[in-house]
MILOSE-313726 format. One line per field, with one value per residue (C-alpha): residue number from 1; residue in three letters; x, y, z. Coordinates in nm, 3 decimals, padded with zeros to 5 digits. Layout:
BEGIN
nr: [NUM | ...]
rest: [Ala | ...]
u: [X | ...]
v: [Y | ...]
w: [Z | ...]
This chain:
BEGIN
nr: [1 | 2 | 3 | 4 | 5 | 6 | 7 | 8 | 9 | 10 | 11 | 12 | 13 | 14 | 15 | 16 | 17 | 18 | 19 | 20 | 21 | 22 | 23 | 24 | 25 | 26 | 27 | 28 | 29 | 30 | 31 | 32 | 33 | 34 | 35 | 36 | 37 | 38 | 39 | 40 | 41 | 42 | 43 | 44 | 45 | 46 | 47 | 48 | 49 | 50 | 51 | 52 | 53 | 54 | 55 | 56 | 57 | 58 | 59 | 60 | 61 | 62 | 63 | 64 | 65 | 66 | 67 | 68 | 69 | 70 | 71 | 72 | 73 | 74 | 75 | 76 | 77 | 78 | 79 | 80 | 81 | 82 | 83 | 84 | 85 | 86 | 87 | 88 | 89 | 90 | 91 | 92 | 93 | 94 | 95 | 96 | 97 | 98 | 99 | 100 | 101 | 102 | 103 | 104 | 105 | 106 | 107 | 108 | 109 | 110 | 111 | 112 | 113 | 114 | 115 | 116 | 117 | 118 | 119 | 120 | 121 | 122 | 123 | 124 | 125 | 126 | 127 | 128 | 129 | 130 | 131 | 132 | 133 | 134 | 135 | 136 | 137 | 138 | 139 | 140 | 141 | 142 | 143 | 144 | 145 | 146 | 147 | 148 | 149 | 150 | 151 | 152 | 153 | 154 | 155 | 156 | 157 | 158 | 159 | 160 | 161 | 162 | 163 | 164 | 165 | 166 | 167 | 168 | 169 | 170 | 171 | 172 | 173 | 174 | 175 | 176 | 177 | 178 | 179 | 180 | 181 | 182 | 183 | 184 | 185 | 186 | 187 | 188 | 189 | 190 | 191 | 192 | 193 | 194 | 195 | 196 | 197 | 198 | 199 | 200 | 201 | 202 | 203 | 204 | 205 | 206 | 207 | 208 | 209 | 210 | 211 | 212 | 213 | 214 | 215 | 216 | 217 | 218 | 219 | 220 | 221 | 222 | 223 | 224 | 225 | 226 | 227 | 228 | 229 | 230 | 231 | 232 | 233 | 234 | 235 | 236 | 237 | 238 | 239 | 240 | 241 | 242 | 243 | 244 | 245 | 246 | 247 | 248 | 249 | 250 | 251 | 252 | 253 | 254 | 255 | 256 | 257 | 258 | 259 | 260 | 261 | 262 | 263 | 264 | 265 | 266 | 267 | 268 | 269 | 270 | 271 | 272 | 273 | 274 | 275 | 276 | 277 | 278 | 279 | 280 | 281 | 282 | 283 | 284 | 285 | 286 | 287 | 288 | 289 | 290 | 291 | 292 | 293 | 294 | 295 | 296 | 297 | 298 | 299 | 300 | 301 | 302 | 303 | 304 | 305 | 306 | 307 | 308 | 309 | 310 | 311 | 312 | 313 | 314 | 315 | 316 | 317 | 318 | 319 | 320 | 321 | 322 | 323 | 324 | 325 | 326 | 327 | 328 | 329 | 330 | 331 | 332 | 333 | 334 | 335 | 336 | 337 | 338 | 339 | 340 | 341 | 342 | 343 | 344 | 345 | 346 | 347 | 348 | 349 | 350 | 351 | 352 | 353 | 354 | 355 | 356 | 357 | 358 | 359 | 360 | 361 | 362 | 363 | 364 | 365 | 366 | 367 | 368 | 369 | 370 | 371 | 372 | 373 | 374 | 375 | 376 | 377 | 378 | 379 | 380 | 381 | 382 | 383 | 384]
rest: [Met | Lys | Arg | Arg | Glu | Phe | Leu | Arg | Gly | Thr | Ala | Ala | Gly | Val | Leu | Gly | Ser | Ala | Ala | Leu | Thr | Leu | Ala | Ala | Cys | Thr | Ser | Ala | Thr | Thr | Glu | Gln | Gly | Gly | Leu | Glu | Asp | Ala | Thr | Asp | Ser | Ser | Ala | Asp | Ala | Pro | Ser | Gln | Gly | Ser | Ala | Leu | Pro | Ala | Val | Glu | Trp | Arg | Ile | Gly | Thr | Ser | Trp | Pro | Ile | Ser | Leu | Asp | Thr | Ile | Tyr | Gly | Gly | Ala | Gln | Thr | Val | Ala | Glu | Arg | Val | Ala | Ala | Met | Thr | Asn | Gly | Met | Phe | Lys | Leu | Thr | Pro | Leu | Pro | Ala | Gly | Glu | Leu | Phe | Pro | Gly | Leu | Glu | Val | Leu | Gln | Asn | Ile | Gln | Gln | Gly | Thr | Val | Glu | Ala | Gly | His | Thr | Ala | Ala | Tyr | Tyr | Tyr | Val | Gly | Leu | Asn | Ser | Ala | Leu | Ala | Phe | Ala | Thr | Ser | Ala | Pro | Phe | Gly | Leu | Thr | Ala | Gln | Gln | Gln | Asn | Ala | Trp | Leu | Tyr | His | Gly | Gly | Gly | Leu | Asp | Ala | Met | Arg | Gln | Val | Phe | Ala | Gln | Phe | Asn | Val | Ile | Asn | Phe | Pro | Ala | Gly | Asn | Thr | Gly | Thr | Gln | Met | Gly | Gly | Trp | Phe | Arg | Asn | Glu | Ile | Asn | Thr | Leu | Ala | Asp | Leu | Gln | Gly | Leu | Arg | Met | Arg | Ile | Pro | Gly | Leu | Gly | Gly | Glu | Val | Met | Val | Arg | Leu | Gly | Val | Ala | Thr | Gln | Thr | Ile | Pro | Gly | Gly | Glu | Ile | Tyr | Gln | Ala | Leu | Gln | Thr | Gly | Ala | Ile | Asp | Ala | Thr | Glu | Trp | Val | Gly | Pro | Tyr | Asp | Asp | Gln | Lys | Leu | Gly | Phe | Asn | Glu | Val | Ala | Asp | Phe | Tyr | Tyr | Thr | Pro | Gly | Trp | Trp | Glu | Pro | Gly | Pro | Ala | Leu | Asp | Leu | Gln | Val | Ser | Leu | Asp | Ala | Tyr | Asn | Lys | Leu | Pro | Lys | Glu | Tyr | Gln | Glu | Ile | Leu | Ala | Ala | Ala | Ala | Tyr | Thr | Ala | Asn | Ile | Asp | Met | Leu | Ala | Lys | Tyr | Asp | Ala | Leu | Asn | Arg | Ile | Ala | Leu | Asp | Glu | Leu | Leu | Thr | Gly | Gly | Val | Gln | Leu | Arg | Thr | Tyr | Ser | Asp | Glu | Ile | Met | Val | Ala | Ala | Gln | Gln | Ala | Ser | Phe | Glu | Leu | Phe | Glu | Glu | Asn | Ala | Ala | Asn | Asn | Pro | Asp | Phe | Lys | Ala | Val | Tyr | Glu | Pro | Trp | Lys | Glu | Phe | Arg | Ser | Lys | Ile | Tyr | Thr | Trp | Ser | Gln | Thr | Asn | Glu | Gln | Pro | Phe | Asn | Ile | Phe | Val | Ala | Asn | Asn | Pro | Ile]
u: [12.120 | 12.016 | 11.991 | 11.608 | 11.530 | 11.730 | 11.547 | 11.213 | 11.290 | 11.409 | 11.111 | 10.863 | 11.047 | 10.978 | 10.623 | 10.668 | 10.952 | 10.675 | 10.554 | 10.925 | 10.916 | 10.581 | 10.725 | 11.035 | 10.869 | 10.622 | 10.895 | 11.083 | 10.765 | 10.697 | 11.057 | 11.133 | 10.784 | 10.748 | 10.874 | 11.036 | 11.236 | 11.338 | 11.461 | 11.661 | 11.837 | 11.911 | 12.219 | 12.383 | 12.313 | 12.425 | 12.353 | 12.648 | 12.506 | 12.402 | 12.513 | 12.476 | 12.781 | 12.833 | 12.806 | 12.859 | 12.757 | 12.757 | 12.455 | 12.551 | 12.258 | 12.143 | 12.009 | 12.134 | 12.053 | 11.835 | 11.560 | 11.477 | 11.176 | 11.378 | 11.691 | 11.488 | 11.423 | 11.784 | 11.761 | 11.449 | 11.615 | 11.906 | 11.706 | 11.480 | 11.772 | 11.949 | 11.622 | 11.558 | 11.920 | 11.979 | 12.249 | 12.454 | 12.371 | 12.454 | 12.401 | 12.541 | 12.352 | 12.586 | 12.448 | 12.522 | 12.871 | 13.032 | 13.199 | 13.092 | 12.840 | 12.461 | 12.397 | 12.676 | 12.535 | 12.472 | 12.819 | 12.983 | 12.792 | 12.889 | 13.250 | 13.245 | 13.282 | 12.981 | 12.787 | 12.445 | 12.270 | 11.953 | 11.869 | 11.635 | 11.695 | 11.596 | 11.909 | 12.087 | 11.899 | 12.224 | 12.358 | 12.028 | 11.703 | 11.505 | 11.607 | 11.348 | 11.062 | 11.192 | 11.139 | 10.870 | 10.776 | 10.595 | 10.214 | 10.279 | 10.157 | 10.060 | 10.230 | 09.963 | 09.971 | 10.344 | 10.347 | 10.082 | 10.308 | 10.630 | 10.502 | 10.227 | 10.257 | 10.579 | 10.764 | 11.020 | 11.132 | 11.157 | 11.357 | 11.603 | 11.685 | 11.805 | 11.976 | 12.163 | 12.352 | 12.516 | 12.561 | 12.301 | 11.976 | 11.705 | 11.443 | 11.165 | 11.242 | 11.031 | 10.773 | 10.710 | 10.356 | 10.259 | 10.494 | 10.433 | 10.500 | 10.800 | 10.895 | 10.915 | 11.041 | 10.778 | 10.435 | 10.424 | 10.092 | 10.171 | 10.432 | 10.577 | 10.653 | 10.877 | 11.101 | 11.446 | 11.372 | 11.642 | 11.504 | 11.637 | 11.454 | 11.603 | 11.496 | 11.265 | 11.064 | 11.369 | 11.380 | 11.023 | 11.082 | 11.382 | 11.123 | 10.900 | 11.191 | 11.339 | 11.701 | 11.747 | 11.986 | 12.028 | 12.141 | 12.150 | 11.897 | 12.148 | 12.267 | 11.925 | 11.864 | 12.194 | 12.126 | 11.781 | 11.892 | 12.181 | 11.968 | 12.169 | 11.823 | 11.485 | 11.273 | 11.313 | 11.131 | 11.210 | 10.935 | 10.655 | 10.581 | 10.757 | 11.092 | 11.052 | 11.007 | 11.302 | 11.514 | 11.381 | 11.251 | 10.968 | 11.225 | 11.370 | 11.064 | 10.697 | 10.503 | 10.441 | 10.283 | 10.084 | 10.071 | 10.406 | 10.305 | 10.648 | 10.652 | 10.305 | 10.437 | 10.812 | 10.957 | 11.308 | 11.532 | 11.754 | 12.020 | 12.258 | 12.578 | 12.495 | 12.833 | 12.764 | 12.409 | 12.507 | 12.748 | 12.458 | 12.286 | 11.948 | 11.810 | 11.986 | 11.861 | 11.499 | 11.529 | 11.699 | 11.389 | 11.140 | 11.315 | 11.303 | 10.933 | 10.871 | 11.074 | 10.873 | 10.533 | 10.652 | 10.801 | 10.477 | 10.262 | 10.506 | 10.504 | 10.126 | 10.094 | 10.365 | 10.288 | 09.940 | 10.052 | 10.362 | 10.146 | 09.904 | 10.220 | 10.359 | 10.025 | 09.991 | 10.334 | 10.242 | 10.345 | 10.133 | 09.976 | 09.928 | 09.810 | 09.973 | 09.754 | 09.582 | 09.799 | 10.118 | 09.968 | 09.855 | 10.181 | 10.375 | 10.174 | 10.205 | 10.580 | 10.622 | 10.485 | 10.670 | 10.990 | 10.885 | 10.820 | 11.162 | 11.333 | 11.152 | 11.277 | 11.626 | 11.687 | 11.571 | 11.583 | 11.351 | 11.120 | 11.114 | 10.993 | 10.778 | 10.543 | 10.400 | 10.423 | 10.203 | 09.955 | 09.948 | 09.899 | 09.603 | 09.444 | 09.495 | 09.380 | 09.052 | 09.030 | 09.123 | 08.876 | 08.621 | 08.643 | 08.850 | 08.781 | 08.412 | 08.462 | 08.737 | 08.517 | 08.221 | 08.420 | 08.590 | 08.251 | 08.064 | 08.295 | 08.160]
v: [10.029 | 09.666 | 09.560 | 09.470 | 09.811 | 09.983 | 09.796 | 09.848 | 10.221 | 10.268 | 10.092 | 10.302 | 10.605 | 10.542 | 10.637 | 10.922 | 11.055 | 11.091 | 11.392 | 11.534 | 11.497 | 11.701 | 11.961 | 11.997 | 12.000 | 12.259 | 12.483 | 12.457 | 12.509 | 12.832 | 12.970 | 12.867 | 12.909 | 12.535 | 12.174 | 12.147 | 12.458 | 12.373 | 12.034 | 12.157 | 12.437 | 12.254 | 12.071 | 12.384 | 12.599 | 12.440 | 12.637 | 12.815 | 12.851 | 12.487 | 12.310 | 11.982 | 11.807 | 11.773 | 11.410 | 11.247 | 10.869 | 10.643 | 10.414 | 10.110 | 09.985 | 09.670 | 09.867 | 10.009 | 10.379 | 10.306 | 10.156 | 10.492 | 10.391 | 10.120 | 10.302 | 10.616 | 10.462 | 10.541 | 10.890 | 10.976 | 10.898 | 11.108 | 11.401 | 11.412 | 11.384 | 11.683 | 11.879 | 11.823 | 11.890 | 12.195 | 11.992 | 11.901 | 11.528 | 11.404 | 11.065 | 10.962 | 10.665 | 10.447 | 10.207 | 09.838 | 09.736 | 10.067 | 09.971 | 09.606 | 09.359 | 09.451 | 09.131 | 09.196 | 09.513 | 09.369 | 09.215 | 09.542 | 09.740 | 09.478 | 09.514 | 09.894 | 09.958 | 10.188 | 10.322 | 10.219 | 10.028 | 10.008 | 09.654 | 09.356 | 09.150 | 08.824 | 08.838 | 08.714 | 08.419 | 08.219 | 08.418 | 08.366 | 08.246 | 08.458 | 08.763 | 08.666 | 08.803 | 09.162 | 09.162 | 08.898 | 08.535 | 08.314 | 08.344 | 08.590 | 08.964 | 09.220 | 09.557 | 09.700 | 09.409 | 09.403 | 09.762 | 09.670 | 09.379 | 09.584 | 09.896 | 09.762 | 09.392 | 09.345 | 09.263 | 09.545 | 09.467 | 09.105 | 09.165 | 09.419 | 09.145 | 08.932 | 09.224 | 09.308 | 08.995 | 09.170 | 09.490 | 09.638 | 09.827 | 09.818 | 10.067 | 09.981 | 10.220 | 10.103 | 09.852 | 09.743 | 09.599 | 09.265 | 09.161 | 08.979 | 08.612 | 08.645 | 08.613 | 08.283 | 08.193 | 07.927 | 07.875 | 07.703 | 07.528 | 07.231 | 07.114 | 06.897 | 07.225 | 07.347 | 07.053 | 07.139 | 07.497 | 07.751 | 08.064 | 08.376 | 08.406 | 08.478 | 08.412 | 08.172 | 08.182 | 08.056 | 07.762 | 07.681 | 07.663 | 07.425 | 07.203 | 07.210 | 07.105 | 07.440 | 07.514 | 07.872 | 08.147 | 08.480 | 08.738 | 09.116 | 09.327 | 09.471 | 09.138 | 08.955 | 09.072 | 08.924 | 08.588 | 08.569 | 08.678 | 08.433 | 08.139 | 08.110 | 08.122 | 08.037 | 08.251 | 08.537 | 08.747 | 09.102 | 09.352 | 09.454 | 09.605 | 09.943 | 09.811 | 09.496 | 09.706 | 09.930 | 09.606 | 09.487 | 09.142 | 09.183 | 09.172 | 08.825 | 08.647 | 08.634 | 08.513 | 08.727 | 08.549 | 08.658 | 08.653 | 08.690 | 08.451 | 08.456 | 08.837 | 08.959 | 09.279 | 09.295 | 09.567 | 09.699 | 09.824 | 10.096 | 09.899 | 10.097 | 09.997 | 10.021 | 10.164 | 10.454 | 10.489 | 10.502 | 10.794 | 11.007 | 11.281 | 11.191 | 11.450 | 11.282 | 10.946 | 11.052 | 11.229 | 10.908 | 10.709 | 10.982 | 10.979 | 10.609 | 10.616 | 10.847 | 10.630 | 10.334 | 10.502 | 10.685 | 10.402 | 10.202 | 10.489 | 10.535 | 10.181 | 10.168 | 10.471 | 10.362 | 09.986 | 10.028 | 10.226 | 10.010 | 09.686 | 09.842 | 09.912 | 09.571 | 09.405 | 09.637 | 09.558 | 09.174 | 09.027 | 08.743 | 08.785 | 08.451 | 08.327 | 08.054 | 07.749 | 07.607 | 07.303 | 07.519 | 07.744 | 07.474 | 07.281 | 07.614 | 07.704 | 07.365 | 07.352 | 07.705 | 07.613 | 07.285 | 07.490 | 07.732 | 07.449 | 07.294 | 07.621 | 07.684 | 07.350 | 07.409 | 07.777 | 07.936 | 08.291 | 08.169 | 08.018 | 08.321 | 08.543 | 08.284 | 08.171 | 08.512 | 08.617 | 08.311 | 08.402 | 08.777 | 08.658 | 08.443 | 08.730 | 08.990 | 08.764 | 08.722 | 09.114 | 09.170 | 08.911 | 09.082 | 09.443 | 09.438 | 09.123 | 09.169 | 09.516 | 09.402 | 09.104 | 09.330 | 09.598 | 09.323 | 09.170 | 09.508 | 09.721 | 10.058]
w: [12.736 | 12.680 | 12.319 | 12.338 | 12.494 | 12.220 | 11.950 | 12.085 | 12.131 | 11.773 | 11.629 | 11.838 | 11.700 | 11.333 | 11.334 | 11.590 | 11.359 | 11.081 | 11.266 | 11.256 | 10.885 | 10.850 | 11.093 | 10.912 | 10.567 | 10.684 | 10.817 | 10.495 | 10.278 | 10.475 | 10.444 | 10.098 | 09.920 | 09.873 | 09.934 | 09.624 | 09.649 | 10.005 | 09.909 | 09.616 | 09.804 | 10.132 | 10.013 | 09.898 | 10.206 | 10.525 | 10.831 | 10.962 | 11.317 | 11.361 | 11.674 | 11.497 | 11.314 | 10.953 | 10.862 | 10.533 | 10.448 | 10.168 | 10.077 | 09.878 | 09.673 | 09.497 | 09.203 | 08.877 | 08.846 | 08.526 | 08.758 | 08.885 | 09.108 | 09.304 | 09.300 | 09.389 | 09.746 | 09.848 | 09.657 | 09.863 | 10.189 | 10.094 | 09.964 | 10.271 | 10.527 | 10.332 | 10.345 | 10.709 | 10.832 | 10.580 | 10.425 | 10.739 | 10.707 | 10.361 | 10.217 | 09.876 | 09.708 | 09.493 | 09.224 | 09.227 | 09.123 | 09.194 | 09.512 | 09.542 | 09.391 | 09.434 | 09.619 | 09.873 | 10.038 | 10.393 | 10.407 | 10.326 | 10.581 | 10.819 | 10.722 | 10.725 | 10.368 | 10.362 | 10.649 | 10.508 | 10.222 | 10.033 | 09.946 | 09.987 | 10.307 | 10.131 | 09.924 | 10.235 | 10.331 | 10.302 | 10.604 | 10.798 | 10.643 | 10.888 | 10.692 | 10.439 | 10.628 | 10.630 | 10.252 | 10.178 | 10.207 | 09.958 | 10.012 | 10.273 | 10.321 | 10.084 | 10.095 | 10.338 | 10.554 | 10.559 | 10.678 | 10.939 | 11.069 | 11.046 | 11.228 | 11.450 | 11.459 | 11.620 | 11.290 | 11.292 | 11.640 | 11.550 | 11.242 | 11.417 | 11.664 | 11.360 | 11.188 | 11.528 | 11.486 | 11.187 | 11.384 | 11.164 | 11.227 | 10.931 | 10.839 | 10.601 | 10.303 | 10.006 | 09.877 | 09.521 | 09.596 | 09.472 | 09.200 | 08.871 | 08.830 | 08.590 | 08.223 | 08.053 | 07.701 | 07.672 | 07.830 | 08.179 | 08.241 | 08.465 | 08.715 | 08.437 | 08.244 | 08.531 | 08.543 | 08.458 | 08.391 | 08.463 | 08.639 | 08.807 | 09.131 | 09.484 | 09.845 | 09.980 | 09.654 | 09.489 | 09.748 | 09.668 | 09.303 | 09.360 | 09.522 | 09.221 | 08.989 | 08.893 | 08.867 | 09.019 | 09.021 | 09.190 | 08.935 | 09.006 | 08.805 | 08.565 | 08.461 | 08.395 | 08.039 | 07.909 | 08.076 | 07.934 | 07.603 | 07.564 | 07.705 | 08.017 | 08.189 | 08.048 | 08.286 | 08.533 | 08.774 | 08.884 | 08.998 | 08.775 | 08.431 | 08.472 | 08.566 | 08.349 | 08.056 | 08.135 | 08.152 | 07.812 | 07.927 | 07.674 | 07.388 | 07.488 | 07.645 | 07.507 | 07.820 | 08.135 | 08.427 | 08.725 | 09.033 | 09.176 | 09.475 | 09.630 | 09.678 | 09.748 | 09.920 | 09.936 | 10.157 | 10.099 | 10.371 | 10.457 | 10.644 | 10.864 | 11.058 | 11.435 | 11.503 | 11.248 | 11.371 | 11.741 | 11.674 | 11.511 | 11.734 | 11.848 | 11.591 | 11.306 | 11.405 | 11.416 | 11.056 | 10.928 | 11.050 | 10.916 | 10.574 | 10.545 | 10.636 | 10.357 | 10.104 | 10.214 | 10.141 | 09.823 | 09.634 | 09.671 | 09.536 | 09.244 | 09.132 | 09.141 | 08.943 | 08.677 | 08.645 | 08.508 | 08.228 | 08.159 | 08.156 | 07.893 | 07.666 | 07.699 | 07.616 | 07.311 | 07.197 | 07.188 | 07.526 | 07.619 | 07.973 | 08.150 | 08.506 | 08.689 | 08.693 | 08.997 | 08.980 | 09.004 | 09.277 | 09.504 | 09.487 | 09.546 | 09.844 | 09.991 | 09.930 | 10.083 | 10.421 | 10.422 | 10.383 | 10.646 | 10.901 | 10.814 | 10.866 | 11.200 | 11.320 | 11.218 | 11.296 | 11.608 | 11.471 | 11.187 | 11.436 | 11.661 | 11.367 | 11.173 | 11.459 | 11.541 | 11.176 | 11.087 | 11.352 | 11.237 | 10.879 | 10.965 | 11.152 | 10.890 | 10.606 | 10.781 | 10.819 | 10.445 | 10.338 | 10.528 | 10.431 | 10.098 | 09.912 | 09.876 | 09.742 | 09.498 | 09.360 | 09.313 | 09.117 | 08.903 | 08.818 | 08.765 | 08.552 | 08.443]
């Protein structure tokens, strides 16, 4: 099969396999008396008469177990696959650092250390800058828009062509929603305040910050607190209130900024070795796609439910919420698109993803400004 035909076929299968998820869950619910019971019992009772093989995989992740929502993306995939295969296909998530550093997941899948990984593609822009779009680009797409681009705007097919260069196929398997703009030890009001600042921020957002005068680092989530506490960095971004509170950033920095313009809707991926994937029965491939689809939707819902509570707790505890100034936002947006154009000129893969992405972004922004923005503005200005 030609690579392009394979990629398009698997992309189209993601949404179709959602129906498989529903059918499998409905069957399990009927037989076991509820979805929760079916999920809990499946891993312990593989079908003795199944014609499908027993398969065991490991999922390396970029996350510590303590961050239950983002690490939970890998767990959701594993749980749903086990439930839909009656325990015959078993995936074991591993926290960052157990087998290899959390920022080296893609490389270890490529090398065959693990069959799959749960991570953010933009951690690997040093390998190919086009990978950023699988996660998020500065001033790019919200979570809803990102899903529209991936599933119905050609995005997933485009990204799979990039991932195929690493002998990997990716499945969207989580989204945090629009992130916060980071924690700072001191107030940041002007571009001058950014000069020489040391900040933990990965991906293209980090490259934009460099253009604004910031010295950036990429540090795994579990190591950020110590770096901020000791003064090795002056600022950091992670996800949002729920995770940030768990990591204790409010204990070592007073100022919490919004918005996270570099990650308006970051998607996380289940990345899978193509060699391992191609050995799976077709049924397992479809089930894996359906499980990733479930994780993609579930994570966003969890974060939206949990972040609102955590933010209230942080503000009650004395955290000072700030909004980036227009001066910083305008400069950051300009620097972002200058960076995009430069990358497109120098990297054919980046250009192949960026140009249709940019057109999609323009059109979906117009739609969102037509249907959602007036409603949001009205509700904000007319609280009850």
